[in-house]
C-alpha positions, 0 to 999 in steps of 0.5 A: 616414418618419413616415407623411405621406400623402394621402387622398381626401375624397369627401363631408362625412360622410368630411370630418368622419370625417378631422376628428374623427379628428385632433382637432378641436373641434366649431366648427372640424368646423364651419367645415372640412368645407366647405373640405374637399371639393372638386366639379367640375361640369359647365354645358352651353351657357352664354351667353358673356356669362354664362360670363364673369361666372361665371368672374370670380365664381369665380376671386373666391372662390378657386375655378376655372372654364374656358370655351370659346375663344369665350367671351372673345369673347363668343360664342355659347355655351359649356360649363363645368367649375367647380372648387372646394371647397362653400365656394367654391360656397356664395359663388359661388351667393349672388353669382350670384343677384344677376347678371343673364342667367339666372345666378340660374336657374344658381344654382339648379341648380348649389345643387340639384346639390351638394344631390343630391351628398349624398343618401346612402340613399331611402325609395321608396314602392312599390304595395301599401303596402310601403316601399323602404330604398335607399343602407343597404346594396347592393340585389339585383334577381334577373331573372326571364324569362318568355320564350322568347327571352332572350339569357341564359337564355331558355327555361329558366323559361318555365313559371310554376311554373319560374319561381315556384321559380327567383324563391323560390331567388334570395329564398333567395340573397339577392335583395331584388326580383324582376324578371319581364320577358315579353317580351326585350328583346334585341337582334334579338327579336322583339316580342311582343304585349301578351296574349302578354306579359300570359299569360307575366307575370300567372301568376307575378306572383300567385304571387309576390306570394301568397308576399310577395315584392317584385316589379317588371315590366320592361314598357314597356307601360301595359296590362301595368303596370296588370295586373301591379298589380292582381295584386300588383306593387310598382314597373315597370321601364321600359326606354322611360323613359316614351317608347315607350307614353304610356300608361304615366305615367297608370298609374303616377300613378293607382297613384301606383307607383314606376317604374325609368326606362331610358334607351333609344336602342335603341329610340329614337332609335337613330339620334341620335348622342351629342354629350356621353354623360353630359350627353345620358343626365342630360338625358333621364333629368332630361326624363323625371323632369320629365313625370313631376312634370308628371303627379303622380308625384313624384322619391321615386317615380323609380328610375334607370337609364342603360340599359347597352346600349341604344343605346351601344357597349360603350366608351360602357357602360364610360364610364358604370360609371366616371363613375357618380358624374356620375348622383348629380347627379339626387338618385335612387337608381340601378340599373345592369344590367350582368349578362352583357350584350355589352360584358363579352363583348367586353371578355374575348372571352367567351360568355354563359355565361361572364361571370360574373366579368365581370358581378361586376367591374362590379357591383364598380365601380357600387356603389362608384360611386354605384349602390344598386341591382344587377339580375343573374342570378347573385343567390348570387354578386352577393349574397355580392359586394355584402354584401363590396363594402359592408363595404369601402364603409363599413368594417362590418366 
């Protein structure tokens, strides 16, 4: 056997490497890279007339485009699945710019998605003058719950001294960010008032800031975010995606503080069903990003979190991890929080205290599918697994 085999080309960098390995000329590499990378793009609610034009243009370029059966009758709107190489998309974009029925805007959106998929690294400006580098390796965010009732470790680090000691241990074990939370978000937990959340969080943030650690504060409240940033926090991890406290965004803009926008239908629009799980989440995260940009908080200060467990059933959580690459269409670093969550227990039939292996497996899958940060309880094990995953992913051995 001569060793013939298929190769999976994920992006232009990988295509370039394969072509250079076989000895292609630099000019040939430049011509062939766009032909070697194949992408599928899903479009939503395209008017039938526009969809038919788009389909014909894609076919004329040697690509493919699937439409709903109603498009042939020029009725209503249709979702589309475009299939083609980067070269075919570039030709398509050029032709769509000349077409009517809103196709010029569709061309711009396709171009933006393709550009976003090529982004591999980010530099996120933090409050207090720090910069967070993402994408060069997988980062670990250690969970520090200063609560009596969090689903996994409630009460263990409720006292400030115990919390600080645990944070230092997590940093020693490999945590890049310490995520301090003073209000449990687990299903069925009792909402604490702002004064109590501040009482829990601020002493810990102040001490961790003095120790030089990078600190996120897990809150949706404007008042808590303001006080935490004054105390030395570097970023805000908002489980509400800017929707649970309308006062939060002005605080973030004032401080130019970065924020993790988490998708959440548990506390927000709980009874609204998904029509297209991934598309719905992407659309709602994109809306929050646009809201932030309009207020003066640029995309360079945004991380996104699809919100595992927050208004999703076990099957939907697994689909999100499996299709995490789709969220790279937004162009921002992805944070994933799978650690010890209920969907892991559902898959393995295990209690919270026995979900380490499942949590690590979910983290590996998330990173291999595009996550830049994993939010975890078990820092030492997760940091080691991330180092090994990065070694495989980027051939660092």
